[in-house]
C-alpha positions as CSV (number, residue, x, y, z in Angstrom):
1,M,-3.1,-15.1,-119.3
2,N,-0.4,-17.1,-121.0
3,R,2.8,-15.5,-122.2
4,G,1.8,-15.6,-125.9
5,L,-1.4,-13.7,-125.3
6,R,0.2,-11.2,-123.0
7,T,2.9,-10.6,-125.7
8,L,0.2,-10.2,-128.4
9,F,-1.7,-7.7,-126.1
10,I,1.4,-5.6,-125.4
11,I,2.5,-5.5,-129.1
12,S,-1.1,-4.6,-130.1
13,F,-1.2,-1.8,-127.5
14,L,2.2,-0.4,-128.7
15,G,1.1,-0.6,-132.3
16,V,-2.1,1.3,-131.6
17,A,-0.2,3.8,-129.6
18,V,2.3,4.4,-132.4
19,A,-0.5,4.8,-134.9
20,F,-2.4,7.1,-132.6
21,F,0.6,9.4,-131.8
22,W,1.9,9.4,-135.3
23,N,0.9,13.0,-135.9
24,A,0.7,14.1,-132.3
25,L,4.4,13.3,-131.5
26,P,6.4,14.7,-134.4
27,F,9.6,12.9,-133.5
28,I,8.0,9.5,-134.3
29,K,6.9,10.5,-137.8
30,E,10.1,12.6,-138.5
31,S,12.4,9.8,-137.4
32,V,10.6,7.2,-139.6
33,H,10.7,9.6,-142.6
34,F,14.3,10.3,-141.9
35,V,15.1,6.6,-142.3
36,L,12.6,5.6,-145.0
37,N,12.6,8.6,-147.3
38,P,16.2,8.0,-148.6
39,T,15.8,4.2,-148.8
40,A,12.2,3.0,-149.6
41,G,11.2,6.5,-150.8
42,R,14.0,6.6,-153.3
43,L,12.9,3.1,-154.6
44,L,9.3,4.3,-154.9
45,D,10.4,7.5,-156.6
46,W,12.4,5.5,-159.2
47,D,9.3,3.4,-160.1
48,V,6.3,3.1,-157.8
49,S,5.1,-0.3,-159.0
50,W,8.4,-2.1,-159.1
51,G,9.6,-0.2,-156.0
52,L,6.6,-1.4,-154.0
53,L,7.1,-4.9,-155.3
54,F,10.8,-4.9,-154.2
55,I,9.9,-3.4,-150.8
56,S,7.2,-6.1,-150.3
57,I,9.6,-8.9,-151.2
58,G,12.3,-7.4,-148.9
59,I,9.9,-7.2,-145.9
60,S,8.6,-10.7,-146.6
61,L,12.2,-12.0,-146.8
62,I,13.1,-10.4,-143.4
63,T,10.0,-11.7,-141.7
64,S,10.5,-15.2,-143.1
65,L,14.1,-15.2,-141.9
66,L,13.1,-14.0,-138.5
67,Q,10.4,-16.7,-138.3
68,K,12.9,-19.3,-139.3
69,Y,15.6,-18.3,-136.9
70,T,13.6,-17.1,-133.9
71,T,11.2,-20.0,-133.6
72,D,11.7,-23.6,-132.7
73,Q,10.9,-25.2,-136.1
74,E,11.1,-28.8,-134.9
75,T,8.6,-28.2,-132.1
76,L,6.3,-26.4,-134.6
77,R,6.5,-29.3,-137.0
78,S,5.7,-31.8,-134.3
79,I,2.7,-29.7,-133.1
80,K,1.4,-29.5,-136.7
81,A,1.9,-33.3,-137.1
82,E,0.0,-33.8,-133.8
83,Q,-2.8,-31.5,-135.0
84,K,-3.1,-33.4,-138.2
85,L,-3.2,-36.7,-136.4
86,L,-6.0,-35.3,-134.1
87,G,-7.9,-34.0,-137.1
88,D,-7.7,-37.4,-138.8
89,Q,-8.9,-39.1,-135.6
90,M,-11.8,-36.6,-135.3
91,K,-12.9,-37.6,-138.8
92,Q,-13.0,-41.2,-137.6
93,F,-15.0,-40.5,-134.5
94,K,-17.6,-38.2,-135.9
95,E,-20.4,-40.4,-134.6
96,H,-18.9,-40.5,-131.0
97,P,-19.5,-37.2,-129.3
98,E,-17.6,-38.1,-126.1
99,K,-14.5,-39.1,-128.1
100,M,-14.8,-36.0,-130.3
101,L,-14.9,-33.8,-127.2
102,E,-11.8,-35.4,-125.9
103,L,-9.9,-34.9,-129.2
104,Q,-11.1,-31.3,-129.4
105,K,-9.8,-30.7,-125.9
106,K,-6.4,-32.1,-126.9
107,Q,-6.4,-29.9,-130.1
108,M,-7.3,-26.8,-128.1
109,A,-4.4,-27.5,-125.6
110,L,-2.0,-27.2,-128.6
111,I,-3.1,-23.6,-129.4
112,P,-1.3,-21.9,-126.5
113,K,1.9,-23.9,-127.3
114,T,1.8,-22.8,-130.9
115,M,1.0,-19.2,-130.0
116,D,4.0,-19.0,-127.6
117,I,6.3,-20.3,-130.3
118,T,5.0,-18.2,-133.2
119,M,4.7,-14.9,-131.3
120,R,8.4,-14.5,-131.0
121,P,8.9,-13.0,-134.6
122,A,6.1,-10.6,-133.9
123,L,8.2,-9.0,-131.2
124,Y,10.7,-8.0,-133.8
125,T,8.4,-7.1,-136.7
126,A,5.1,-5.6,-135.4
127,I,6.2,-2.1,-134.5
128,P,8.5,-1.7,-137.6
129,F,5.6,-3.0,-139.8
130,I,3.2,-0.5,-138.3
131,L,5.7,2.3,-138.8
132,L,6.2,1.2,-142.4
133,I,2.5,1.2,-143.1
134,R,2.1,4.6,-141.6
135,W,5.0,5.9,-143.7
136,F,3.4,4.4,-146.8
137,G,0.2,6.2,-145.9
138,D,2.1,9.5,-145.8
139,Y,4.0,8.7,-149.0
140,F,0.9,7.9,-151.0
141,A,-1.4,10.4,-149.3
142,E,-1.1,13.1,-152.0
143,M,-0.9,10.6,-154.9
144,D,-3.6,8.9,-156.9
145,V,-1.3,6.1,-157.9
146,K,-2.3,2.7,-159.3
147,I,0.2,0.0,-158.9
148,F,0.8,-1.7,-162.2
149,G,-2.1,0.4,-163.5
150,F,-5.0,-1.0,-161.5
151,M,-4.3,-1.6,-157.7
152,G,-4.2,0.8,-154.8
153,W,-0.9,0.7,-152.8
154,I,-2.3,-1.2,-149.8
155,W,-3.8,-4.0,-151.9
156,A,-0.7,-4.2,-154.0
157,Y,1.5,-4.5,-150.8
158,I,-0.8,-7.2,-149.3
159,I,-0.9,-9.3,-152.5
160,F,2.9,-8.9,-153.1
161,A,3.7,-9.8,-149.5
162,I,1.4,-12.8,-149.5
163,I,2.9,-14.2,-152.7
164,A,6.5,-13.5,-151.5
165,S,5.8,-15.0,-148.1
166,M,4.4,-18.2,-149.7
167,I,7.5,-18.5,-151.8
168,F,9.9,-17.9,-148.9
169,R,8.0,-20.4,-146.7
170,K,8.6,-23.0,-149.3
171,V,12.3,-22.0,-149.8
172,F,13.1,-21.9,-146.1
173,K,10.9,-25.0,-145.4
174,L,8.8,-23.2,-142.8
175,P,5.9,-25.1,-141.3
């Protein structure tokens, strides 16, 4: 198993463990609430819609900065360029199965390289993200809140985070 897959497995296992033991081990839940209630909780108490928007933007900014400064951007760009070149070549050789197979093998060989490079930010963000989502679940558990009048909190977070991430990817010129 390559390093990227092993890292992904370990992070996934730890994430599942945190989610599973959230209520069983009170110190996990209490410590997260101790940190997030006076910060993110206060922002949500001020205005739930705008607070969630600002939190989503902040989390997206942090993850984008981590991605920019913990990954080898030049290597990622060269891998993406190589993938694009292989894709263009595959279009040219649609009618030649042996050449297509060769190009597909080359393209598949790039996946582990990309995964090794892109997994690094996950080391820093996966567990805090899971803790944040669990905290959001506790915060919104007793509320029937609609963000901006029509969205549930999880959908609002996902939409806000995707839009903010797209903007930050452009601003920071991330591949």
